[in-house]
C-alpha positions in Angstrom: 14.4 -4.7 109.4 11.6 -2.3 108.5 9.3 -3.5 105.8 6.3 -1.7 104.2 4.3 -3.9 101.9 1.5 -2.4 99.8 -1.4 -4.2 98.2 -4.7 -3.4 96.6 -3.8 -1.8 93.4 -5.4 -2.7 90.1 -7.4 -1.6 87.1 -10.6 0.3 87.7 -12.9 2.5 85.5 -13.2 6.2 86.0 -15.5 6.9 88.9 -14.7 3.7 90.6 -13.0 3.0 93.9 -10.0 1.1 95.3 -8.6 0.6 98.7 -4.8 0.3 99.1 -3.2 -1.3 102.2 0.3 -1.0 103.6 1.4 -3.4 106.3 4.3 -2.1 108.3 6.7 -4.2 110.3 10.2 -4.1 111.9 9.9 -1.3 114.4 7.5 0.7 116.4 6.1 3.6 114.4 5.1 5.8 117.3 6.1 9.3 116.4 6.2 8.6 112.7 4.1 9.9 109.9 2.9 7.4 107.3 2.5 8.7 103.8 1.2 7.7 100.5 3.0 9.0 97.4 2.3 8.3 93.8 4.4 8.4 90.6 2.9 8.6 87.2 4.9 7.5 84.2 7.7 10.0 83.4 6.8 12.2 86.4 8.3 12.7 89.8 7.0 11.0 92.8 4.4 13.2 94.5 2.7 13.5 97.9 -0.9 12.2 98.0 -1.8 11.8 101.7 -0.3 11.3 105.2 -1.4 10.4 108.7 0.4 10.7 112.0 0.7 7.3 113.5 0.1 8.4 117.1 -2.5 11.1 116.8 -4.2 10.1 113.5 -4.0 13.6 112.1 -4.5 13.5 108.3 -3.1 15.6 105.4 -4.0 15.6 101.7 -2.7 17.0 98.5 -5.2 19.3 96.9 -5.6 17.0 93.9 -7.0 14.2 96.1 -8.8 16.1 98.9 -12.4 15.0 99.2 -11.9 11.8 97.2 -9.2 10.0 99.1 -9.2 9.0 102.8 -6.1 7.8 104.7 -6.5 5.8 107.9 -4.5 3.5 110.1 -5.2 0.5 112.2 -2.7 0.4 115.0 -3.6 -3.2 116.1 -2.9 -4.4 112.5 0.1 -2.1 111.9 -1.6 -1.2 108.7 -2.3 2.1 106.8 -5.0 2.4 104.3 -5.8 4.7 101.4 -9.4 4.6 100.3 -9.7 6.1 96.8 -13.1 7.1 95.5 -14.3 8.9 92.4 -11.1 7.9 90.6 -10.0 9.7 87.5 -7.6 8.7 84.7 -5.1 11.2 86.0 -4.9 9.2 89.3 -3.1 6.5 87.3 0.3 5.9 88.9 2.3 3.6 91.1 1.4 4.2 94.7 4.0 4.0 97.4 3.7 3.8 101.2 6.4 5.5 103.2 7.3 6.2 106.8 9.2 9.1 108.2 9.4 11.9 110.7 8.4 14.6 111.2 5.5 15.2 108.9 6.6 16.3 105.5 5.2 16.5 102.0 8.6 15.8 100.6 9.9 12.4 99.6 13.3 13.2 101.2 11.9 13.2 104.7 10.7 9.6 104.5 13.3 7.0 105.5 11.3 3.8 104.7 9.5 2.9 101.5 7.4 0.1 100.1 7.8 -1.4 96.7 4.7 0.2 95.3 1.4 -1.0 93.9 0.1 0.1 90.5 -3.2 1.8 89.9 -4.7 2.2 86.5 -7.8 4.2 85.9 -9.4 3.8 82.5 -11.7 6.4 80.9 
């Protein structure tokens, strides 16, 4: 059974940083893309960042480019999202997902975590 478990969310002031973690288990993720999506209140879930598990190629939404960094540790089966220079508009529930091939669309991801909340105060 595939499980994706996020952690690291919380409350932070604008300009601060957080690092989210996603521990993946239940299958080999070779050939998969690991994504981070976020969903603000009353908005649709939206792509934030993705990384290919095998090659480590990274992709970002324009809204987070230059501030967020996605990475993965194969030995720990963990994907990270380092978030710097946080803004109030980054406030959302953040979800880890696994799917293939690379996509910016939620529909292409077969596996999802339960989400971790991030609140950025002004």
